[in-house]
N, C-alpha and C positions, 0 to 999 in steps of 0.2 A: 243191056248188061256187061258186055267187053267194057263198053266206056265208062261206064260206072266203076266196075273194078279196078279199073288203072286211074279214075280220079280219086279215088281211098288209097290205095299207094300213094300218089304222090303226097295225099295231103299226110297218112303218115309218116312219110321221108319229111316233109316239112316240121310236124310236130317233134321229131326226134332231131331234127337241126336245130330247134327253137331250145329242148330242153337240153341239147349240147350248149349250145353257144350261154344257156343260162348257167349251168352249172361250172360251165367255163369262166364266166363273168362271177359268179358266185366265190370264184378258187383266187381270180385276180384282186376279185376288192378283199376277200381275207389275209390275201398274201401281200396287200396294200396296207393291210389295219398292222399286221402283224409286222410289216417293214417300218410304219411310223410310230410303232409304240418302239421298237428295237430304237430307232432314228431318236424318241425321246429318250427312253433311258440312258444310252450308251452318252447320248450329248450333254446329259443333265448336269453337270460340276455339282450340284447339292447333293447328289446322290453321295453314301459311302463307296469309295475306293478300296474296299478290300475284296482281294480277289475271290475266297466263298460266296461273299455276296453276289458280287457280278457272274458268276458260274451258276451260281443257284437260279437267278432271275434268268440265264440263259436258259437252264434246264426246262423253265415253265412257257418259254415260248417253242422248245423242240416238243414237248409234250402236245402244244395244240397244233401244230403242224403233222406228228405222227405219234399212234402208242409205240410207247417203248415199254418192254419189260424190265430192263434194266440198263444202266446207263454207267459210263464213270468219265471222268474230266482227269487226266493227265497233263501235270504243269512241269516244265524243264526251272533245275534246282540252278541258282544262280553259282554257287560254290563251284559244282563237279558239274553240270550241264547233262543230270541224269534226271530221265523221266519219273516222277515221282505219284505216284495216284493221289491227288486230294480231296477229290468227292465220289461217293460212290452213293447210287439212289438202285434198290433199296441196298441197305447196308448189308444185308444177308447173303447180298449176289458177290460180294467182295472176293471172295475167293476165288468162285469161279470165273468170275471176269481177270483177276489178275492171272491164274491159268492159261487163261485164251492170249489175255497178254503176251505172256511169257513163249506159247506157241507160234503167237504171229512175230514176234522178234527171232525166234530161231528160222522161221522160214525165209525169212525178209520182207514179209508182207509189210510190215511196220515199217520199214523203212521206205519199202515203194510208196506207202500211202504218204508220206511225208511231204514225199518231192511231188503227190497231182496235186495238192490245192485245190480239193473237188471231195466230194462225198465219194467213199470207195467202197463197196459191197463186195465177200469175200465168208466163203461159209468155215465157219469153225470145226478145228478137228474134233473128231470121235464124238460131237452130240449133234452134228448135224444143222444147228443154229447159225441163221443168218448174223453174220456181224455188218454193221455199220462205221466205217471210219473216215474223220475227217481233221485232217492237220489245223491248230490254231497258229496262225501264219499272218505275220506281216511281209513288207517289202523290206525290213530288215534281219528279219531273227524269225526262226520258229519260237513259240512260246509254250505248245504244247499238242494235246491232241485229245479227240472225242472218240469216245466209242459206245455205241449202242446195241442193244439186242431189241428190234421191231420185230412189235407181236404179228401183223401180219407183212411179210416181206413185199407181199404182190404188189403192194399199196405206193412202193418206193419207186414213182416216176422219175422221169426226167425235171420234171416244174417241183415235185417235192425237193429234190436233190438238190436242186438250185435255191430254192428256198431256205434250205437246211446251212447250206452253204455259206446266202449271204448272212441269215441270222451268227453262224460261229465266224465268220472272218469281221464282223461286227465287233463280235467277242473280244477277237484276238487284239483288235485295234485300242479296244477301249484297256485291253489289258497294260496293252504297252503305255496307254497314255495314266494308267494307276501308277503304274510302276515308274515311267517318270514322273510324276505328280510326288508319289511318297519320297520319291531320289532327290527332289527340290527339294521338299517339304524337311525331310532329314537334313540336308546341306544347311539349307536356310535355318535349322533348327541348331545344328551345331554352329554355324557362323555367329548364331544370337549369342551361345555360348559362349564361343571365343571371344566375342566383343565384350560382353559381360565380365568375364574373366581377366580380360586386358584393361577394361576401364578399372576395375577392381586394383588389377597390378599398378596400372598408372598414379590411382587415387595412394595406393601405399606409398608408392616412392617417392610422391608428391608430400607426404606425407614424414615417413621413415626413413633414416638413415639406411643404404643398403648392405651395408657391411656388418652394422652389430644390430639391426633391426630397431635401436631405440628412435622416439621421435626424433625428427630433424629439426633442425634451428630455423625456420618458418614456422613450425608448429610451435617451439619454443615460446617464440616469439608474440604469437598470435595471442597464445595462451597468458602469457604477462600483462600484455594490453589488456586483456579481459580482467583478468584476476583483480589488475591494480584499479579499473572501477569499481569491482566489486566490494574488494577491502576497505577502498576509500568511504564506501556506504557505512559498511561493518565497524571500521575504525580494527582493523584488521592488519596486523604486519608481516609481510612477505619479506623472507632470504632469499637472496638471487648468491648461487657460488658458481664459480669459473672455476674450474677443476683442469689441472694442466700434468700430462702425464712426462716427468722425467726422461732425458736420452732415448727419447725414442724415433727420432731422425736415424739413430745410429743401432737402433734395431733394424730399419730397413735398409742402412746402406749393409747392415753384416750379413744378416741373412735373404734380404730380399721383400718385396711391396709381399706377396703370398703370408710369408710369414707375420709381417706385419699386421696384416686383417685379423687373421689367426687371433695373434695377439690383441687387438681391437675388441674385436668379439669376445674374450675372455673377460677383457677388464667391463664391458656393456652387461657379463651376468654377473661379475662381482658385483659391481656398482648396484644392478637391479636388485640382489638378493639381500644386499646390506640397507637398501635406502628403505624398498618396500616390506620388510621385516615386520612380523607385528612388535620386536623391542624397540625398533626405532618408533613406530607412530606410536607406542604409549610412552615413549621417551619425553615425546616433543608436545604430547598431545592432540598429533590431528589424524586422519583417517588416510587411508592409500591414497584415495582420489585426491588428496590436496597434497602431495607429492609427484613432482613430475620430473623426469628424466630424460636428456636427450644428447643425442652428440651435436656439438656445435659445428666444430671443421678442423680439420687434421688430428691432432693428439690432446683436441680440448672438448670436455663435458661441461655441462650446465645442467645445475638442479634448482629447483624453484620447492621452497616449504612455505606451503599458504596458509595462514592463522598461527604462527610460529609464537608462543605467549611465554615461555622461559627463556633467557639469553644464555641462563648455565647451560641448561639442555641442549639448547644450541651449538654453543662452544663444545661440550662432550661431544656430542653426533660427528663436528667435523673433526673432530680431534680422532675419534675412534675411526673414521674413514679413512684417515691420512692414515694410522699406525696401521692399518688391515693391508697395507701395500707393502709391508715389513714380510710378507708370506713372498716367497717367488710364484710365479708363474711356470704352468711346464708348460710348452707346445713343441713338439715334436722330438721331445726327448730332451729339449733343451731348456734347465733352469733360470729362467731370467728374473730377477728384481727390479722393479720399477718403481722407484720413487715418485710422489707426486705432489702437486704446489697447488693452493686455494685462495682463491680473493672471493672476498664477502660482501656485498652491498645488501642495505636494509631500507626496507620503502615502511614508512615516509621518507625517513632521516636522510638516507644518501641518494634521493630522488624520487620526482613525481610523475616519471614518465619510462617508457623503454629505456630508451636511448642512455637514461643518465643513470640509470640503474646500471645497464650492462656494462656501460665504458666505466664505471666506478668499480664494478667486481674485476672488472679487466687490468684497474691500475692498481687494485690491490694484488692480484695475482702479478703482476710485473715486481710489486717490491718484496712479494714472498719469493720469486726467482731469484733478488737479488742477495737475499737474505739467506740462501741454502736452499738444499735438493730436497728437503721434507717440511714445509713451512706453508702456515695459513694466515691470511693477512683478512683482518676486518675494514673495511675503507674509514679513512677519515680527511678531513680538509687541506691536511698536511700534504698528503698524500698527492692532492689534484695539485699542488702549489710546488711538492716534486716533480710531478708529470709534465706540467707546464715548461719548468726550468729542463729538465731533461729535453722536451723537444726542443727550445731555443738551441741546448747545448749542440744539438744533434741537427741542427740547422747551421749554426757557425761551425762546426768542424767541417760538412760538406762546404760552407763555403771557403772555408779556410784552406783544403786541399786542392778546391778550384782556381782559386788564387797565388797558390803557394807560398802562406805567410806563416805555414808552420815554421816551427825553429827546432834542430838539434844541441842539447848541451850536452856538453861532455862531463863528468866526474870522474877523477883520477883514482887510479888505486895504486896504492905505493909497497915496495918491498918491505918486511920489518927492517932487518938488519942494514939497508943501504939509505933506506929512505928515501927510495928513487923512485919515480914511477914506473910500475910495472905493466900497467895497461888504462884502461878507460871503457868508462861504460856510455852508449849513448842512451840518451833521455830527451823524449821525446816532449817539447813548449806548446802550449796555444794560448797566444797570446789574443787577450780581451780586451780591442779597440775601444769600445764601451768605458768599460771600467778603468783602463790603464793598468790592468794588473793580467797574470796568467791564470787559466782554469787550471786547475790543478791535473792531472793523470790521472789520478784517484777519481776523478768525476768523467772526465770525457774518456777512458779507456775500456771503463765496463760498457758505455754509452758504443762505442766501436764494436766491440766485441759481441753486445745485442743484433746490433742492426747488420753486420759484415761489412762493416766499413774497415776492420782491422785488418782484413787482408789487404788491399790496397795500401792501405796506411805502412804495414809492416814493408810490403817492398818499395815504397816511397823512401822510408827510411832508410835500409838498404842501399837504393841508390846515393840517397843523399849523405853517407857513412861511407860510402864507395867512393865518390865525388872531394870529399874531403880529402880523405886519406891521400887521396891521388894528389891532391896540391902542395899536403905538407912533403911528400917525395918530394915532388918538383922542388920544394924549398928546400932541400936538402938535408932534413929534419932526418932524425933515428925514431920513426914510428912505433910504439908498443903495440898489442893486440887493441884493437874494441869491439867490444862487446855487444850485443843486440838481442834486444829480448823477444821471446818466442813464445807466445800463446798456446795454448789446446787449440783453439780455434784457428788458428793459423798450421798448425802441424796437421790436422784432420784434414788437411787438404793435398790429396794424393801426389800431386806435381809440385810441390814446394820443393823439395830438397833438388831437385832437376832446374826450377826457377831460381834458385837460392845461388847454385853453383854457375848458370848461366851467367846472372846478372854480373857474381866478383871475376868472374873469367873474361867479361867484357872490357872491363877497366884495368886486365893484366895485373891484378894482386894474387898474390899468395897466399892459399886459405889460412897461414900460420898470422896474418895480420886481422883476421876476424874469428871471434868466438862468439858461442851463444848461450843463451840465460835462458832457462826453462822458468815460466813464471805458473802459479798454480796448478803443480805437480803432483795435486790429488788425483786429477782425472785421468792422467795422461796413461797409466797402465789399460784403462778403458777403452782409448781411440784404437782405431784398424789401421791408422795410417801413420803414427805417431813411432813408432817403435823403426818402422821401414823406412820412413826420411831420416830419422837420428842416423841409422846405422850408415845410410846412404852419405850422409854430411861428414859421420866422424870416419870414413874409408876413405875419402875425400880431401882428410888433413884437416878441418873444424874442429877444435877443440869444444868441449860440451861442456854446460856447468849449471848446476841444481842451485837455485835461489830459494833462498828462506828453507835453508835445509832445518830438517826437523820438529816443521809447522806441522807437516803433513804426513797422515797414517801410512802414507808409501813411499815414504824418503827413502827405509831401508829396499825395500822392493826395488826402486829406481835403480839402485847402486846394482843389483843381479843381473837387471833386466835392461839395461840401457848402457850403452855407453860413453859412459860417466868418468871426467879427468879432473872436474874441480868441483868442490863444494864448498857454497857460501853460507857461512851460519847465520841465521836470520839475527835482525836486529833486537830482537825481543829478548835473545838470549843476551846479547852483549849489555842492553842497557843495565841489567840488574847484576852484571858480572862479580861486583865486589858487595855484593848483599848477600844476605843470609840466606838467599830462596829456590838455592837448587840451580840455577842457570849454571855457577860455575863448573858444577858437575857436569851437567850436560855438555857444555862447551871443550870441557876436559876430554869426555868422552868420545865427543866427535873428531876431534883432534887426532886422537890415539889411534881410534879408527881408520881415520883418513890415510894418516902414516901407516898402516899397517897395510893398506891397499892401495899404498905409491899414487896416490891423490893430495892434487893440492889444498890449500885450504882459506879461503879468504873471510875476512869477517866485516860486514857492513854495519853502519850507524853506530861507527867509532866518534865520540863526541867530544871524550876529554881526556885528559893525559892519563887518569887514573885506571879506565878503560884501555889506554894503548900498554900500559904497563901489563898489565892482569895479561893481556893476549899474547905480548910478547915472553913472558914468563910461559905459560903454558906452551908456545913454540908454532903458533901460529904464521904462516908463512907470508900472506900479503892483510893489506888493513885499507879500507876505504868510509870515508865517514866525512861531515863537517868539520871536524878540528885539526884535517889535514889539507883540504880542499873541497869546496863546495861545487857543484857541477855548473860550468858556465861556457859561455859560446867559444868557439870554437878560436879565434883572434885573441883570447887569453890565455891560451896554451903555450905562447911563445916561450915565454919564461919557463915554466916547465921544462918545454923539449930543451933548451939549453941547460939545466941544471943538469938532468937525467944525461 
């Protein structure tokens, strides 16, 4: 019997051992299943990565591991690193759990649990409940805290706690992965938005002028090309207008480029409001879609009217457009008047393609500039021929300067009383080897001014005059003053006076032998450097003459603001001085005014004895004209030197 009892004990012990192993095996199988599901869930990138979704799935796993009466997840806020409760189950326990958390923080147990990185079990204050804490942390940072109230604290053995920690650690890394995913996604979205905005900006800059916001030259030309093809099929007329702002360079030089940009914007807005107005569309009989305004370059704008039917309406529109610039622009407290010029070409009359139409509009604009500040010219074939002639003269002028084939002639001036030579005017001549005649100054001087050649040309003349005076002095002649012409283009050069004085000084000539004649005086007072240049020259002993006095609106203002010593009466007044035209009264008034201001008076264009006699009676000081002497080369002046 003793043996049987021992066998039974052994058998029971064996069954207990087997039962324990089976339960342990079931637990480890359960734990492995949980681990596999956790791995599948947290490793699946297709799952939603919102934190609340992850926390709820994690809570499902925890409730399968241990029964929990209440749970809460706290996550660390990015902006201030404060723990914030983001999930509470059931929600009715929110207040109680928050109180438990506050007590844990105050007692330091919360901070202690953060550093454990495993399940921490503690008693809740004043309630006797058991609290389960496990930090949500990765190697890089703490992401949050899990707090739970287990239904049966006694089942929280070591294996259960380890499985809970495994699940929560996987949750922490998944939260970090989700955060990085969200950050990268946001950065990619921001990058895509930036790239899209940049592409829009690049496309805009590629098609629009950055200063005015108008379409640029490329868009204008592309639209011209397209519209020409369309208009050809529909037999429509297209008007191309090349519009230029007068004196814009002076605005930039006076006020700076930023000011000039603001002025361009104001001009663009003014043109837009005028051209796209209902009034303009109704007048031309076209819609806004058939009007295109662009800034072509610098101070030039392009306008295209598509489907124009009435030339009278077009003429009226362009005329009103130019007259609208009679109103001043107010920029940063400054009031500016900006005259405009326009050249117009028409499809199909003036060209069949973009190049022809734009070139002809520009040629028409060039002729408008020659005619005055506020002009509009429509292209015609005569302009084409004149433009070709202009280019030819410009090329010959450049060649003549390089080959030194230009000539300086001198036209004497005479004292009225003694008839002795009182001075000379240096006049540039441009021989034309092809025709055997000279190209007149009235043709090549404007070309020199518009191309900038007038600057080196003026210095070349000054060197030539100084060289000739030096030769005359060395030959023993008594040389009267020689006047050289100065245009506004030359006076606008800031260092003109300095260069002028240096050149004369290099020939060791006294300033009294050089006089300056101011031409095209209408715009002199508008130039920034003219007054300072002339004041410097006057202070250094150079006499200054106003040429063509009486023909410009600013003649009297010149006497007030510039250091003038000599007035030259324009030949247009001398020509009819003996007729009943009022010219005699004008000349009389000019001479009387000059006398009162202690100025010398010279009359130019004296061509007959009657004019000479009339000027003598009126008290003119000096005379110049074909009646007394024509312009001549330097070697023909020997006789006059001896007579004087």
